[in-house]
Every structure is written in structure tokens, then in C-alpha cells.
N, C-alpha and C positions, 0 to 999 in steps of 0.2 A: 504494500500500500504506500502510495506517495505521501511523504510527510508534508504537512502544511507549512508553507514558507513564512518565516517570521518577517514582519514588515516594520516592527517598532524600531529596530536598530538603524534602519536607513535614515529616517528623519532626525534621530538623535545624532548620528554621525554627521549629517549634513549641517545641523545647527552648530555643532562643535567646530566644523571646518569653517563655517561662515564667521563665527566669533573670532577664530584665529586670524582669518583674513582681515577682519575689521581692526583687530589689535595691531596686526602687522602694518596695516595701512597708515595708522597713526605714526609709526616709526618711519615709514617711507616718506611721508609728508614732512616730518620733522627734519629729516636729512635733506630733502629736496628744497623745501621752501621756508624752513624755520617755523617757530610756533605761531607766527602770524598767519600762516597758510592753513591752519588746522580749524576746520569747522565740520558740521554734520554732512553738508553736501560734498565737500572736498574729500572727506574720508570715504563716503559711499562710492564716489567716483573712482577713487584710487583702488578700492577693494572690488569694484565692479559688481556692486550689489545695490539693492534698493535702500534708500536712506531710512525707511521705516523700520528696517531690521535692527538698526542701532538702538532704537527705543524699545523694540520688542525684546531684544536680547540683553541689553544693558540698562535700560531705563532712561538713560540720558547720555548726551555727548560727554559730559563731565565724568560719568561713571566709566565710560569706555576709555577715556584718557587716563583715568586713575588705574584701570586694569593694565594699560600699556606700561605706565611708569612702574607699577609694582612688579611687572614681568621683567623689567630691565634694571631696577634699582639694586645696588649692592646690598643695602640694608633691609632686605626682605627675606625672612626665613624660608618662605615657600620656594624661592628660586636660588637660595644660597645654602648649599649643603653644610658649609662650615658653621654658619649661624644656627642652622637647624640642629646640628649635632650638639652645639654648645648649650642651647636652650633646653634640649630634651634630655641630655645625658650628663651634663657637668654641673656640679654644685659649687665650683670655684674656678676662677680663671687665674693662670699664673702669667708671669711676664712674657714667656714664649708665646702664649696664646694671644696676648695683646699685640705683640710685635707682628705676628703672622696676620692678624686682622688688619692692621694698618698697612702692611706691605701688600696684602691681597687687595685691599681697597684701592691703593695707588695703582696697582696693575689693572684693576677692573675699569677704573675711570680713564686711565691713560690709553687703554687699548680699544675703547668703545666710543665712537663718535656720538651714538645715541645718548649715552650717559652724559657726555659733555654738553650736548644740546639741551638736555633737561636741566642741568645746572645753570646754564646761561638763561634759560627760561625762568628759573626760580628767582634769580637775582634781577631780572629785568621787568617782571610784571607781577602785580598783586592779583592772585588767583585763588579761588576757594579750593580747587583741587590740589594745587601745589602746597597750600597751607596745610591741608589735611595730610598729604604725604609727608610733609616736614614734621608734623606732629606725631605721625606714626613712627618716624625715625626716632624722635625724642622718647617716645614710650618704650621703644625697643632699647634705646640707650640706657634708660633707667633699669631695665632688667639686667643688662650687662654690668652696669655699675655695682649692682647688688652682689655680683659674683667676685668682685675684687677690691671694691672701695674700702672694705673693712681692713685690708692690709695697711692702709695709709692713715688710719684714724689717729695714731699717736705721732704722726709727723706733721710738719708745717707745710707740706706740699699741697698746692691747690691743683689737684689732679684733673679736675674737670676743665679748668682753664687751660692747663697744659695740653690736654687732648683736643680742646677746641682750637687751639693754635695749630697743632699738628694736622688735624683733619682738614681745616680750612686751607692750610698751606698746601696740602696735597692736592686739593681741588684746584687751587690757583695754578700750581706748577703744571698740572695736567692740561688745563685750558690754555695756558701760555705756550706750552710745548706744541700743542695740537694746532693752534691758530697762528703762531708766529714762527715757530721752528727755530727760535734763537736760544742762545744760552741764557741762564739765569744765575747770577753770581758766579759766572764762569763754568757752570755745570750744564752740559748738553743732555737734557732729559731724554731726548729722542735716540740717543746712543746707549747701548747696553751698559757701557762703563759708567755713564752719567746716571742712568736709572739705578745701577748698583750702588752708587755713592749715596743716593737718597735712601735706599733701603737700609744701607749700613748706618746712616745717620739716625734713622728711626730706631734701630736697635740700640745704638749708643744712648739715645735720650731716655728710652724706657729703662734700660739697665741702670743708668744714673739715678733715675727715680727710685728704683728698687734697692739701690744701695742705702737709701735713707731708711728703708724698712729693716734691713738686716743689721 
């Protein structure tokens, strides 16, 4: 007897593929035209689908943009296995973990133009979606601080301020290297040797901080 063919998987797969196409279209437009070229009609045209599907599948253009940013953002556990492992399996972070997080973040931003465009977007425009993504990063940061900040409670180090300077510096160095391609303080970040010097400096700074603990 011939088995009845299942039809439910087809529409589900088609919806998933269309959602992926819409998310990818946001990234394509960001690279081609910058954030000013992103709207519902342009996204639908880039994805080659009807614009009504944005609202059917995501609820709004903003929700679609948020889905794209979370797919590409370094500080998203859903797409960052290192963060996912830390939050699920570790009760404490040591200095090696912090060094690796910073170095991996530097690599992630330096190597992906999409992430660079998002950073430029965040500092160029007041936007509810970007504010929400930024707050999500802050909430994640609080969870990470809980895993190692206790090590520094008997020191006079302002660890949060130190990390704020380091992370924002990594962002700027990545954007500078990607858009100007020139050296910064004589270090060429676009060359492996220069990138290695920054990675080494991150390690030196975090190690110096932990010397205050021991």
C-alpha cells in the first residue's frame, strides 16, 4: 500500500528558507548601500520575495533587522559557541578565558565587514533596534562579570572601565584598519604581525590586572 505523503514539512521548510533569505538580504543591503538603504521594500526586493512576508514572519522590519544583527553579533550566545559554553558550563572565568574572549572579539570584528557596518550604524544613528541590541550586550556582560569580578573585589582596579577601554579600542582599531588601511601608532593591523602585536598587548594588560589579585 502506498504511504500517504507528508505535506507539512514542505511549507515549514519553505518558511525557514524565506526567513533566511530575508535575514541575508539585510546583510547584503548593509554591505551594498549602508544602513540608509535598508527598509521593508528594499529588503523584499533584495530577497526576491513579497514584502508582506517580512510582517508575516517577523512582525516588523525592526524585528527582522534585530534577527540579522543577532545572527552576526559576536556577543550573542546563540551564534557564539565560546559564549554559549561559558554561560552553560562554567561557574568562573579565569584570565585565559578573558584574554581569549577579547582576542576572538578582535578577530571577529576585524574579519567581518558586516560587523563593522553594524558598529558604524550604532554610532551614527539613534535607533530603537540598535539600542535594544546594545542593551542585550550589556545584560550578557553582567552575566560574564559575575563569573570573574569577585577576583578583583579586594583590589583598587576599576575592571569595568579597563575593559570598556579595551573593547572600544578594539572596535576602533578594526574600523580604522578596514576603512583606511593605514597604521595606527605604527602598528599595521591588516598584517598578521600587527594583529599579533595587538593580541599580545591584550594578554599583557589582562595579566597585569591579575597580578594585582595574586
